[in-house]
mmCIF file of the N, C-alpha and C atoms, coordinates in Angstrom:
data_MODEL
# 
_entry.id   MODEL 
# 
loop_
_atom_site.group_PDB 
_atom_site.id 
_atom_site.type_symbol 
_atom_site.label_atom_id 
_atom_site.label_alt_id 
_atom_site.label_comp_id 
_atom_site.label_asym_id 
_atom_site.label_entity_id 
_atom_site.label_seq_id 
_atom_site.pdbx_PDB_ins_code 
_atom_site.Cartn_x 
_atom_site.Cartn_y 
_atom_site.Cartn_z 
_atom_site.occupancy 
_atom_site.B_iso_or_equiv 
_atom_site.pdbx_formal_charge 
_atom_site.auth_seq_id 
_atom_site.auth_comp_id 
_atom_site.auth_asym_id 
_atom_site.auth_atom_id 
_atom_site.pdbx_PDB_model_num 
ATOM 1   N N  . MET A 1 1  ? -7.471  6.841   16.275 1.00 0.00 ? 1  MET A N  1 
ATOM 2   C CA . MET A 1 1  ? -6.969  6.538   14.957 1.00 0.00 ? 1  MET A CA 1 
ATOM 3   C C  . MET A 1 1  ? -8.137  6.110   14.066 1.00 0.00 ? 1  MET A C  1 
ATOM 4   N N  . VAL A 1 2  ? -8.228  6.725   12.913 1.00 0.00 ? 2  VAL A N  1 
ATOM 5   C CA . VAL A 1 2  ? -9.216  6.355   11.916 1.00 0.00 ? 2  VAL A CA 1 
ATOM 6   C C  . VAL A 1 2  ? -8.601  5.295   11.023 1.00 0.00 ? 2  VAL A C  1 
ATOM 7   N N  . LYS A 1 3  ? -9.385  4.303   10.668 1.00 0.00 ? 3  LYS A N  1 
ATOM 8   C CA . LYS A 1 3  ? -8.856  3.229   9.830  1.00 0.00 ? 3  LYS A CA 1 
ATOM 9   C C  . LYS A 1 3  ? -9.377  3.368   8.406  1.00 0.00 ? 3  LYS A C  1 
ATOM 10  N N  . ASN A 1 4  ? -8.470  3.152   7.441  1.00 0.00 ? 4  ASN A N  1 
ATOM 11  C CA . ASN A 1 4  ? -8.863  3.093   6.036  1.00 0.00 ? 4  ASN A CA 1 
ATOM 12  C C  . ASN A 1 4  ? -9.586  1.778   5.791  1.00 0.00 ? 4  ASN A C  1 
ATOM 13  N N  . LYS A 1 5  ? -10.671 1.837   5.032  1.00 0.00 ? 5  LYS A N  1 
ATOM 14  C CA . LYS A 1 5  ? -11.371 0.613   4.635  1.00 0.00 ? 5  LYS A CA 1 
ATOM 15  C C  . LYS A 1 5  ? -10.712 0.086   3.372  1.00 0.00 ? 5  LYS A C  1 
ATOM 16  N N  . ILE A 1 6  ? -10.370 -1.195  3.388  1.00 0.00 ? 6  ILE A N  1 
ATOM 17  C CA . ILE A 1 6  ? -9.662  -1.790  2.264  1.00 0.00 ? 6  ILE A CA 1 
ATOM 18  C C  . ILE A 1 6  ? -10.479 -2.950  1.711  1.00 0.00 ? 6  ILE A C  1 
ATOM 19  N N  . ASN A 1 7  ? -10.715 -2.910  0.408  1.00 0.00 ? 7  ASN A N  1 
ATOM 20  C CA . ASN A 1 7  ? -11.356 -4.019  -0.289 1.00 0.00 ? 7  ASN A CA 1 
ATOM 21  C C  . ASN A 1 7  ? -10.233 -4.863  -0.874 1.00 0.00 ? 7  ASN A C  1 
ATOM 22  N N  . LEU A 1 8  ? -10.034 -6.059  -0.345 1.00 0.00 ? 8  LEU A N  1 
ATOM 23  C CA . LEU A 1 8  ? -8.911  -6.897  -0.759 1.00 0.00 ? 8  LEU A CA 1 
ATOM 24  C C  . LEU A 1 8  ? -8.970  -7.274  -2.234 1.00 0.00 ? 8  LEU A C  1 
ATOM 25  N N  . LYS A 1 9  ? -10.164 -7.339  -2.800 1.00 0.00 ? 9  LYS A N  1 
ATOM 26  C CA . LYS A 1 9  ? -10.295 -7.670  -4.220 1.00 0.00 ? 9  LYS A CA 1 
ATOM 27  C C  . LYS A 1 9  ? -9.766  -6.547  -5.107 1.00 0.00 ? 9  LYS A C  1 
ATOM 28  N N  . ASN A 1 10 ? -9.748  -5.327  -4.584 1.00 0.00 ? 10 ASN A N  1 
ATOM 29  C CA . ASN A 1 10 ? -9.289  -4.169  -5.355 1.00 0.00 ? 10 ASN A CA 1 
ATOM 30  C C  . ASN A 1 10 ? -7.931  -3.645  -4.903 1.00 0.00 ? 10 ASN A C  1 
ATOM 31  N N  . LEU A 1 11 ? -7.250  -4.373  -4.039 1.00 0.00 ? 11 LEU A N  1 
ATOM 32  C CA . LEU A 1 11 ? -5.992  -3.880  -3.487 1.00 0.00 ? 11 LEU A CA 1 
ATOM 33  C C  . LEU A 1 11 ? -4.869  -3.841  -4.534 1.00 0.00 ? 11 LEU A C  1 
ATOM 34  N N  . LEU A 1 12 ? -4.794  -4.848  -5.395 1.00 0.00 ? 12 LEU A N  1 
ATOM 35  C CA . LEU A 1 12 ? -3.764  -4.861  -6.426 1.00 0.00 ? 12 LEU A CA 1 
ATOM 36  C C  . LEU A 1 12 ? -3.948  -3.656  -7.349 1.00 0.00 ? 12 LEU A C  1 
ATOM 37  N N  . ASN A 1 13 ? -2.869  -2.946  -7.598 1.00 0.00 ? 13 ASN A N  1 
ATOM 38  C CA . ASN A 1 13 ? -2.837  -1.728  -8.428 1.00 0.00 ? 13 ASN A CA 1 
ATOM 39  C C  . ASN A 1 13 ? -3.507  -0.521  -7.780 1.00 0.00 ? 13 ASN A C  1 
ATOM 40  N N  . SER A 1 14 ? -3.899  -0.640  -6.513 1.00 0.00 ? 14 SER A N  1 
ATOM 41  C CA . SER A 1 14 ? -4.501  0.512   -5.844 1.00 0.00 ? 14 SER A CA 1 
ATOM 42  C C  . SER A 1 14 ? -3.429  1.550   -5.535 1.00 0.00 ? 14 SER A C  1 
ATOM 43  N N  . LYS A 1 15 ? -3.855  2.805   -5.435 1.00 0.00 ? 15 LYS A N  1 
ATOM 44  C CA . LYS A 1 15 ? -2.944  3.937   -5.233 1.00 0.00 ? 15 LYS A CA 1 
ATOM 45  C C  . LYS A 1 15 ? -3.017  4.404   -3.783 1.00 0.00 ? 15 LYS A C  1 
ATOM 46  N N  . TRP A 1 16 ? -1.841  4.800   -3.265 1.00 0.00 ? 16 TRP A N  1 
ATOM 47  C CA . TRP A 1 16 ? -1.735  5.217   -1.869 1.00 0.00 ? 16 TRP A CA 1 
ATOM 48  C C  . TRP A 1 16 ? -0.828  6.432   -1.746 1.00 0.00 ? 16 TRP A C  1 
ATOM 49  N N  . THR A 1 17 ? -1.139  7.292   -0.780 1.00 0.00 ? 17 THR A N  1 
ATOM 50  C CA . THR A 1 17 ? -0.320  8.460   -0.480 1.00 0.00 ? 17 THR A CA 1 
ATOM 51  C C  . THR A 1 17 ? 0.222   8.319   0.937  1.00 0.00 ? 17 THR A C  1 
ATOM 52  N N  . LEU A 1 18 ? 1.522   8.466   1.066  1.00 0.00 ? 18 LEU A N  1 
ATOM 53  C CA . LEU A 1 18 ? 2.168   8.437   2.378  1.00 0.00 ? 18 LEU A CA 1 
ATOM 54  C C  . LEU A 1 18 ? 1.954   9.795   3.033  1.00 0.00 ? 18 LEU A C  1 
ATOM 55  N N  . VAL A 1 19 ? 1.405   9.816   4.243  1.00 0.00 ? 19 VAL A N  1 
ATOM 56  C CA . VAL A 1 19 ? 1.084   11.060  4.935  1.00 0.00 ? 19 VAL A CA 1 
ATOM 57  C C  . VAL A 1 19 ? 2.337   11.891  5.185  1.00 0.00 ? 19 VAL A C  1 
ATOM 58  N N  . LYS A 1 20 ? 3.415   11.235  5.608  1.00 0.00 ? 20 LYS A N  1 
ATOM 59  C CA . LYS A 1 20 ? 4.682   11.921  5.858  1.00 0.00 ? 20 LYS A CA 1 
ATOM 60  C C  . LYS A 1 20 ? 5.726   11.362  4.886  1.00 0.00 ? 20 LYS A C  1 
ATOM 61  N N  . PRO A 1 21 ? 5.892   12.016  3.734  1.00 0.00 ? 21 PRO A N  1 
ATOM 62  C CA . PRO A 1 21 ? 6.820   11.503  2.712  1.00 0.00 ? 21 PRO A CA 1 
ATOM 63  C C  . PRO A 1 21 ? 8.243   11.308  3.232  1.00 0.00 ? 21 PRO A C  1 
ATOM 64  N N  . VAL A 1 22 ? 8.890   10.277  2.715  1.00 0.00 ? 22 VAL A N  1 
ATOM 65  C CA . VAL A 1 22 ? 10.276  9.965   3.043  1.00 0.00 ? 22 VAL A CA 1 
ATOM 66  C C  . VAL A 1 22 ? 11.066  10.013  1.736  1.00 0.00 ? 22 VAL A C  1 
ATOM 67  N N  . ASN A 1 23 ? 12.173  10.761  1.718  1.00 0.00 ? 23 ASN A N  1 
ATOM 68  C CA . ASN A 1 23 ? 13.002  10.910  0.518  1.00 0.00 ? 23 ASN A CA 1 
ATOM 69  C C  . ASN A 1 23 ? 12.187  11.366  -0.693 1.00 0.00 ? 23 ASN A C  1 
ATOM 70  N N  . LYS A 1 24 ? 11.247  12.266  -0.453 1.00 0.00 ? 24 LYS A N  1 
ATOM 71  C CA . LYS A 1 24 ? 10.366  12.842  -1.479 1.00 0.00 ? 24 LYS A CA 1 
ATOM 72  C C  . LYS A 1 24 ? 9.440   11.809  -2.113 1.00 0.00 ? 24 LYS A C  1 
ATOM 73  N N  . GLU A 1 25 ? 9.378   10.611  -1.526 1.00 0.00 ? 25 GLU A N  1 
ATOM 74  C CA . GLU A 1 25 ? 8.466   9.581   -2.017 1.00 0.00 ? 25 GLU A CA 1 
ATOM 75  C C  . GLU A 1 25 ? 7.137   9.733   -1.287 1.00 0.00 ? 25 GLU A C  1 
ATOM 76  N N  . LYS A 1 26 ? 6.119   10.037  -2.045 1.00 0.00 ? 26 LYS A N  1 
ATOM 77  C CA . LYS A 1 26 ? 4.805   10.294  -1.470 1.00 0.00 ? 26 LYS A CA 1 
ATOM 78  C C  . LYS A 1 26 ? 3.732   9.385   -2.051 1.00 0.00 ? 26 LYS A C  1 
ATOM 79  N N  . HIS A 1 27 ? 3.790   9.145   -3.359 1.00 0.00 ? 27 HIS A N  1 
ATOM 80  C CA . HIS A 1 27 ? 2.769   8.364   -4.045 1.00 0.00 ? 27 HIS A CA 1 
ATOM 81  C C  . HIS A 1 27 ? 3.272   6.957   -4.377 1.00 0.00 ? 27 HIS A C  1 
ATOM 82  N N  . PHE A 1 28 ? 2.420   5.983   -4.086 1.00 0.00 ? 28 PHE A N  1 
ATOM 83  C CA . PHE A 1 28 ? 2.761   4.574   -4.263 1.00 0.00 ? 28 PHE A CA 1 
ATOM 84  C C  . PHE A 1 28 ? 1.575   3.824   -4.856 1.00 0.00 ? 28 PHE A C  1 
ATOM 85  N N  . TYR A 1 29 ? 1.858   2.639   -5.393 1.00 0.00 ? 29 TYR A N  1 
ATOM 86  C CA . TYR A 1 29 ? 0.784   1.738   -5.788 1.00 0.00 ? 29 TYR A CA 1 
ATOM 87  C C  . TYR A 1 29 ? 1.216   0.295   -5.556 1.00 0.00 ? 29 TYR A C  1 
ATOM 88  N N  . ILE A 1 30 ? 0.240   -0.564  -5.335 1.00 0.00 ? 30 ILE A N  1 
ATOM 89  C CA . ILE A 1 30 ? 0.488   -1.978  -5.054 1.00 0.00 ? 30 ILE A CA 1 
ATOM 90  C C  . ILE A 1 30 ? 0.751   -2.693  -6.375 1.00 0.00 ? 30 ILE A C  1 
ATOM 91  N N  . THR A 1 31 ? 1.912   -3.338  -6.497 1.00 0.00 ? 31 THR A N  1 
ATOM 92  C CA . THR A 1 31 ? 2.286   -3.985  -7.751 1.00 0.00 ? 31 THR A CA 1 
ATOM 93  C C  . THR A 1 31 ? 2.168   -5.502  -7.721 1.00 0.00 ? 31 THR A C  1 
ATOM 94  N N  . VAL A 1 32 ? 2.351   -6.110  -6.548 1.00 0.00 ? 32 VAL A N  1 
ATOM 95  C CA . VAL A 1 32 ? 2.324   -7.573  -6.436 1.00 0.00 ? 32 VAL A CA 1 
ATOM 96  C C  . VAL A 1 32 ? 1.644   -7.951  -5.129 1.00 0.00 ? 32 VAL A C  1 
ATOM 97  N N  . MET A 1 33 ? 0.840   -9.009  -5.198 1.00 0.00 ? 33 MET A N  1 
ATOM 98  C CA . MET A 1 33 ? 0.244   -9.586  -3.986 1.00 0.00 ? 33 MET A CA 1 
ATOM 99  C C  . MET A 1 33 ? 0.441   -11.095 -4.057 1.00 0.00 ? 33 MET A C  1 
ATOM 100 N N  . LYS A 1 34 ? 1.000   -11.665 -2.996 1.00 0.00 ? 34 LYS A N  1 
ATOM 101 C CA . LYS A 1 34 ? 1.216   -13.114 -2.937 1.00 0.00 ? 34 LYS A CA 1 
ATOM 102 C C  . LYS A 1 34 ? 0.301   -13.702 -1.859 1.00 0.00 ? 34 LYS A C  1 
ATOM 103 N N  . TYR A 1 35 ? -0.300  -14.834 -2.199 1.00 0.00 ? 35 TYR A N  1 
ATOM 104 C CA . TYR A 1 35 ? -1.250  -15.500 -1.310 1.00 0.00 ? 35 TYR A CA 1 
ATOM 105 C C  . TYR A 1 35 ? -0.742  -16.890 -0.935 1.00 0.00 ? 35 TYR A C  1 
ATOM 106 N N  . ASN A 1 36 ? -1.223  -17.404 0.190  1.00 0.00 ? 36 ASN A N  1 
ATOM 107 C CA . ASN A 1 36 ? -0.922  -18.786 0.559  1.00 0.00 ? 36 ASN A CA 1 
ATOM 108 C C  . ASN A 1 36 ? -2.047  -19.695 0.056  1.00 0.00 ? 36 ASN A C  1 
ATOM 109 N N  . LYS A 1 37 ? -2.008  -20.960 0.424  1.00 0.00 ? 37 LYS A N  1 
ATOM 110 C CA . LYS A 1 37 ? -3.008  -21.934 -0.037 1.00 0.00 ? 37 LYS A CA 1 
ATOM 111 C C  . LYS A 1 37 ? -4.418  -21.578 0.421  1.00 0.00 ? 37 LYS A C  1 
ATOM 112 N N  . ASN A 1 38 ? -4.516  -20.890 1.544  1.00 0.00 ? 38 ASN A N  1 
ATOM 113 C CA . ASN A 1 38 ? -5.824  -20.529 2.112  1.00 0.00 ? 38 ASN A CA 1 
ATOM 114 C C  . ASN A 1 38 ? -6.310  -19.157 1.645  1.00 0.00 ? 38 ASN A C  1 
ATOM 115 N N  . ASP A 1 39 ? -5.656  -18.612 0.626  1.00 0.00 ? 39 ASP A N  1 
ATOM 116 C CA . ASP A 1 39 ? -5.993  -17.290 0.079  1.00 0.00 ? 39 ASP A CA 1 
ATOM 117 C C  . ASP A 1 39 ? -5.780  -16.146 1.071  1.00 0.00 ? 39 ASP A C  1 
ATOM 118 N N  . ASN A 1 40 ? -4.899  -16.350 2.035  1.00 0.00 ? 40 ASN A N  1 
ATOM 119 C CA . ASN A 1 40 ? -4.493  -15.269 2.918  1.00 0.00 ? 40 ASN A CA 1 
ATOM 120 C C  . ASN A 1 40 ? -3.305  -14.559 2.287  1.00 0.00 ? 40 ASN A C  1 
ATOM 121 N N  . ILE A 1 41 ? -3.259  -13.256 2.439  1.00 0.00 ? 41 ILE A N  1 
ATOM 122 C CA . ILE A 1 41 ? -2.169  -12.490 1.842  1.00 0.00 ? 41 ILE A CA 1 
ATOM 123 C C  . ILE A 1 41 ? -0.891  -12.718 2.631  1.00 0.00 ? 41 ILE A C  1 
ATOM 124 N N  . LEU A 1 42 ? 0.155   -13.170 1.951  1.00 0.00 ? 42 LEU A N  1 
ATOM 125 C CA . LEU A 1 42 ? 1.463   -13.345 2.578  1.00 0.00 ? 42 LEU A CA 1 
ATOM 126 C C  . LEU A 1 42 ? 2.205   -12.020 2.617  1.00 0.00 ? 42 LEU A C  1 
ATOM 127 N N  . TYR A 1 43 ? 2.216   -11.323 1.485  1.00 0.00 ? 43 TYR A N  1 
ATOM 128 C CA . TYR A 1 43 ? 2.862   -10.015 1.421  1.00 0.00 ? 43 TYR A CA 1 
ATOM 129 C C  . TYR A 1 43 ? 2.414   -9.258  0.180  1.00 0.00 ? 43 TYR A C  1 
ATOM 130 N N  . CYS A 1 44 ? 2.694   -7.966  0.200  1.00 0.00 ? 44 CYS A N  1 
ATOM 131 C CA . CYS A 1 44 ? 2.420   -7.088  -0.942 1.00 0.00 ? 44 CYS A CA 1 
ATOM 132 C C  . CYS A 1 44 ? 3.705   -6.343  -1.267 1.00 0.00 ? 44 CYS A C  1 
ATOM 133 N N  . LEU A 1 45 ? 3.868   -6.000  -2.534 1.00 0.00 ? 45 LEU A N  1 
ATOM 134 C CA . LEU A 1 45 ? 4.947   -5.111  -2.937 1.00 0.00 ? 45 LEU A CA 1 
ATOM 135 C C  . LEU A 1 45 ? 4.327   -3.789  -3.334 1.00 0.00 ? 45 LEU A C  1 
ATOM 136 N N  . ILE A 1 46 ? 4.930   -2.714  -2.846 1.00 0.00 ? 46 ILE A N  1 
ATOM 137 C CA . ILE A 1 46 ? 4.445   -1.377  -3.128 1.00 0.00 ? 46 ILE A CA 1 
ATOM 138 C C  . ILE A 1 46 ? 5.559   -0.622  -3.846 1.00 0.00 ? 46 ILE A C  1 
ATOM 139 N N  . LYS A 1 47 ? 5.192   0.143   -4.870 1.00 0.00 ? 47 LYS A N  1 
ATOM 140 C CA . LYS A 1 47 ? 6.185   0.815   -5.706 1.00 0.00 ? 47 LYS A CA 1 
ATOM 141 C C  . LYS A 1 47 ? 5.992   2.325   -5.646 1.00 0.00 ? 47 LYS A C  1 
ATOM 142 N N  . SER A 1 48 ? 7.100   3.033   -5.476 1.00 0.00 ? 48 SER A N  1 
ATOM 143 C CA . SER A 1 48 ? 7.085   4.488   -5.467 1.00 0.00 ? 48 SER A CA 1 
ATOM 144 C C  . SER A 1 48 ? 6.944   5.001   -6.899 1.00 0.00 ? 48 SER A C  1 
ATOM 145 N N  . VAL A 1 49 ? 6.078   5.974   -7.088 1.00 0.00 ? 49 VAL A N  1 
ATOM 146 C CA . VAL A 1 49 ? 5.882   6.541   -8.419 1.00 0.00 ? 49 VAL A CA 1 
ATOM 147 C C  . VAL A 1 49 ? 7.106   7.343   -8.845 1.00 0.00 ? 49 VAL A C  1 
ATOM 148 N N  . ILE A 1 50 ? 7.698   8.102   -7.933 1.00 0.00 ? 50 ILE A N  1 
ATOM 149 C CA . ILE A 1 50 ? 8.787   9.012   -8.299 1.00 0.00 ? 50 ILE A CA 1 
ATOM 150 C C  . ILE A 1 50 ? 10.121  8.290   -8.483 1.00 0.00 ? 50 ILE A C  1 
ATOM 151 N N  . SER A 1 51 ? 10.468  7.366   -7.595 1.00 0.00 ? 51 SER A N  1 
ATOM 152 C CA . SER A 1 51 ? 11.789  6.728   -7.658 1.00 0.00 ? 51 SER A CA 1 
ATOM 153 C C  . SER A 1 51 ? 11.740  5.326   -8.268 1.00 0.00 ? 51 SER A C  1 
ATOM 154 N N  . LYS A 1 52 ? 10.547  4.773   -8.398 1.00 0.00 ? 52 LYS A N  1 
ATOM 155 C CA . LYS A 1 52 ? 10.359  3.403   -8.902 1.00 0.00 ? 52 LYS A CA 1 
ATOM 156 C C  . LYS A 1 52 ? 10.892  2.344   -7.945 1.00 0.00 ? 52 LYS A C  1 
ATOM 157 N N  . ARG A 1 53 ? 11.224  2.753   -6.726 1.00 0.00 ? 53 ARG A N  1 
ATOM 158 C CA . ARG A 1 53 ? 11.714  1.818   -5.710 1.00 0.00 ? 53 ARG A CA 1 
ATOM 159 C C  . ARG A 1 53 ? 10.567  0.916   -5.259 1.00 0.00 ? 53 ARG A C  1 
ATOM 160 N N  . VAL A 1 54 ? 10.859  -0.373  -5.128 1.00 0.00 ? 54 VAL A N  1 
ATOM 161 C CA . VAL A 1 54 ? 9.857   -1.354  -4.706 1.00 0.00 ? 54 VAL A CA 1 
ATOM 162 C C  . VAL A 1 54 ? 10.239  -1.876  -3.332 1.00 0.00 ? 54 VAL A C  1 
ATOM 163 N N  . GLN A 1 55 ? 9.235   -2.024  -2.483 1.00 0.00 ? 55 GLN A N  1 
ATOM 164 C CA . GLN A 1 55 ? 9.495   -2.584  -1.160 1.00 0.00 ? 55 GLN A CA 1 
ATOM 165 C C  . GLN A 1 55 ? 8.317   -3.445  -0.738 1.00 0.00 ? 55 GLN A C  1 
ATOM 166 N N  . SER A 1 56 ? 8.591   -4.379  0.140  1.00 0.00 ? 56 SER A N  1 
ATOM 167 C CA . SER A 1 56 ? 7.552   -5.230  0.694  1.00 0.00 ? 56 SER A CA 1 
ATOM 168 C C  . SER A 1 56 ? 6.834   -4.449  1.793  1.00 0.00 ? 56 SER A C  1 
ATOM 169 N N  . ILE A 1 57 ? 5.530   -4.680  1.895  1.00 0.00 ? 57 ILE A N  1 
ATOM 170 C CA . ILE A 1 57 ? 4.750   -4.010  2.927  1.00 0.00 ? 57 ILE A CA 1 
ATOM 171 C C  . ILE A 1 57 ? 3.720   -4.984  3.478  1.00 0.00 ? 57 ILE A C  1 
ATOM 172 N N  . ASN A 1 58 ? 3.469   -4.890  4.754  1.00 0.00 ? 58 ASN A N  1 
ATOM 173 C CA . ASN A 1 58 ? 2.363   -5.630  5.363  1.00 0.00 ? 58 ASN A CA 1 
ATOM 174 C C  . ASN A 1 58 ? 1.098   -4.864  5.007  1.00 0.00 ? 58 ASN A C  1 
ATOM 175 N N  . TRP A 1 59 ? 0.183   -5.473  4.275  1.00 0.00 ? 59 TRP A N  1 
ATOM 176 C CA . TRP A 1 59 ? -0.993  -4.763  3.790  1.00 0.00 ? 59 TRP A CA 1 
ATOM 177 C C  . TRP A 1 59 ? -1.830  -4.183  4.926  1.00 0.00 ? 59 TRP A C  1 
ATOM 178 N N  . LEU A 1 60 ? -1.725  -4.752  6.122  1.00 0.00 ? 60 LEU A N  1 
ATOM 179 C CA . LEU A 1 60 ? -2.485  -4.230  7.261  1.00 0.00 ? 60 LEU A CA 1 
ATOM 180 C C  . LEU A 1 60 ? -2.037  -2.822  7.653  1.00 0.00 ? 60 LEU A C  1 
ATOM 181 N N  . GLU A 1 61 ? -0.793  -2.450  7.329  1.00 0.00 ? 61 GLU A N  1 
ATOM 182 C CA . GLU A 1 61 ? -0.301  -1.101  7.608  1.00 0.00 ? 61 GLU A CA 1 
ATOM 183 C C  . GLU A 1 61 ? -1.094  -0.051  6.845  1.00 0.00 ? 61 GLU A C  1 
ATOM 184 N N  . LEU A 1 62 ? -1.643  -0.424  5.699  1.00 0.00 ? 62 LEU A N  1 
ATOM 185 C CA . LEU A 1 62 ? -2.401  0.521   4.882  1.00 0.00 ? 62 LEU A CA 1 
ATOM 186 C C  . LEU A 1 62 ? -3.705  0.948   5.546  1.00 0.00 ? 62 LEU A C  1 
ATOM 187 N N  . LYS A 1 63 ? -4.154  0.198   6.541  1.00 0.00 ? 63 LYS A N  1 
ATOM 188 C CA . LYS A 1 63 ? -5.378  0.556   7.254  1.00 0.00 ? 63 LYS A CA 1 
ATOM 189 C C  . LYS A 1 63 ? -5.185  1.776   8.155  1.00 0.00 ? 63 LYS A C  1 
ATOM 190 N N  . ASP A 1 64 ? -3.948  2.068   8.525  1.00 0.00 ? 64 ASP A N  1 
ATOM 191 C CA . ASP A 1 64 ? -3.666  3.166   9.460  1.00 0.00 ? 64 ASP A CA 1 
ATOM 192 C C  . ASP A 1 64 ? -3.647  4.501   8.715  1.00 0.00 ? 64 ASP A C  1 
ATOM 193 N N  . SER A 1 65 ? -4.698  5.289   8.886  1.00 0.00 ? 65 SER A N  1 
ATOM 194 C CA . SER A 1 65 ? -4.821  6.569   8.176  1.00 0.00 ? 65 SER A CA 1 
ATOM 195 C C  . SER A 1 65 ? -3.884  7.643   8.724  1.00 0.00 ? 65 SER A C  1 
ATOM 196 N N  . ASP A 1 66 ? -3.194  7.359   9.816  1.00 0.00 ? 66 ASP A N  1 
ATOM 197 C CA . ASP A 1 66 ? -2.176  8.301   10.300 1.00 0.00 ? 66 ASP A CA 1 
ATOM 198 C C  . ASP A 1 66 ? -0.941  8.247   9.401  1.00 0.00 ? 66 ASP A C  1 
ATOM 199 N N  . TYR A 1 67 ? -0.780  7.167   8.656  1.00 0.00 ? 67 TYR A N  1 
ATOM 200 C CA . TYR A 1 67 ? 0.378   6.982   7.779  1.00 0.00 ? 67 TYR A CA 1 
ATOM 201 C C  . TYR A 1 67 ? 0.022   6.932   6.301  1.00 0.00 ? 67 TYR A C  1 
ATOM 202 N N  . TRP A 1 68 ? -1.150  6.371   5.976  1.00 0.00 ? 68 TRP A N  1 
ATOM 203 C CA . TRP A 1 68 ? -1.537  6.171   4.582  1.00 0.00 ? 68 TRP A CA 1 
ATOM 204 C C  . TRP A 1 68 ? -2.913  6.745   4.276  1.00 0.00 ? 68 TRP A C  1 
ATOM 205 N N  . ILE A 1 69 ? -3.056  7.316   3.080  1.00 0.00 ? 69 ILE A N  1 
ATOM 206 C CA . ILE A 1 69 ? -4.324  7.802   2.569  1.00 0.00 ? 69 ILE A CA 1 
ATOM 207 C C  . ILE A 1 69 ? -4.588  7.071   1.260  1.00 0.00 ? 69 ILE A C  1 
ATOM 208 N N  . GLN A 1 70 ? -5.804  6.583   1.075  1.00 0.00 ? 70 GLN A N  1 
ATOM 209 C CA . GLN A 1 70 ? -6.147  5.920   -0.182 1.00 0.00 ? 70 GLN A CA 1 
ATOM 210 C C  . GLN A 1 70 ? -6.182  6.940   -1.309 1.00 0.00 ? 70 GLN A C  1 
ATOM 211 N N  . GLY A 1 71 ? -5.645  6.550   -2.453 1.00 0.00 ? 71 GLY A N  1 
ATOM 212 C CA . GLY A 1 71 ? -5.598  7.444   -3.607 1.00 0.00 ? 71 GLY A CA 1 
ATOM 213 C C  . GLY A 1 71 ? -4.370  8.338   -3.539 1.00 0.00 ? 71 GLY A C  1 
ATOM 214 N N  . TRP A 1 72 ? -4.202  9.157   -4.575 1.00 0.00 ? 72 TRP A N  1 
ATOM 215 C CA . TRP A 1 72 ? -3.076  10.087  -4.609 1.00 0.00 ? 72 TRP A CA 1 
ATOM 216 C C  . TRP A 1 72 ? -3.582  11.475  -4.299 1.00 0.00 ? 72 TRP A C  1 
ATOM 217 N N  . ARG A 1 73 ? -3.017  12.069  -3.272 1.00 0.00 ? 73 ARG A N  1 
ATOM 218 C CA . ARG A 1 73 ? -3.433  13.417  -2.842 1.00 0.00 ? 73 ARG A CA 1 
ATOM 219 C C  . ARG A 1 73 ? -2.248  14.347  -2.828 1.00 0.00 ? 73 ARG A C  1 
# 
């Protein structure tokens, strides 16, 4: 498995492509990031470009290039 390199400072508003689209949702971007007192990420919200559906995601999942590609492809 190849891992995507993620710069946490640039994660907010970053664009992502789902390798295997679900319900025709392929392109997403990070809309919200919440941190704890120690500046660790608690969660991220990712939004579908086509349906505008928002869901919570563990940002570590974005490192898996079998599921996610950085940018819109």
